[in-house]
C-alpha positions in Angstrom: 71.3 162.6 87.3 68.4 163.8 84.7 69.5 165.4 81.5 68.4 168.7 82.6 70.3 169.0 85.8 73.2 167.5 84.3 73.2 170.4 81.5 72.7 173.0 84.2 75.7 171.6 85.9 77.7 171.8 82.9 76.7 175.2 81.9 77.4 176.6 85.6 81.2 175.0 85.4 81.4 176.5 81.8 80.3 179.9 82.9 82.4 180.2 86.4 85.6 178.7 84.6 88.6 180.8 85.4 90.4 179.8 82.4 91.2 182.3 79.6 92.0 182.6 76.1 92.1 179.3 73.8 91.9 177.2 77.3 88.5 179.1 77.7 87.5 178.1 74.1 88.4 174.5 74.5 86.5 174.2 77.6 83.2 176.0 76.2 83.5 173.9 73.0 83.8 170.6 75.1 80.8 171.9 77.3 78.8 172.6 74.1 79.4 169.3 72.7 78.3 167.3 76.2 75.3 169.9 76.7 74.3 168.7 72.8 74.4 164.9 73.8 71.8 165.7 76.5 69.1 167.5 74.1 67.8 164.3 73.3 67.4 162.8 76.8 65.9 166.0 78.1 62.2 166.1 78.7 60.2 167.7 76.2 59.3 170.4 78.6 62.9 170.9 79.6 64.4 170.7 75.8 64.3 174.0 75.2 66.0 175.2 78.5 68.7 172.7 77.7 68.9 174.0 73.8 69.3 177.7 75.5 72.3 176.6 77.5 73.9 175.4 74.5 73.2 178.3 72.3 74.5 180.6 75.2 77.9 178.8 75.4 77.7 179.0 71.4 77.7 182.5 71.7 80.6 182.9 74.0 82.6 180.8 71.8 82.2 183.1 68.9 82.5 186.2 71.1 86.0 184.8 72.4 86.9 183.6 68.8 86.3 187.1 67.5 88.3 188.6 70.2 91.2 186.6 69.5 91.7 187.5 65.7 
């Protein structure tokens, strides 16, 4: 599977997860790390999309972290 499709799969799984609270944050952090590792493997024309998926997950983590305070 190419890096872009793998990133899409990981992103979809992370966004569709039914986990909540700290478990949700942990799942998102794992997806963030795994997708981040795929960025260098993505083709140049797909790299921006992979980075956008990672950015979206980072925003989700930040929002959840703020809500848990």
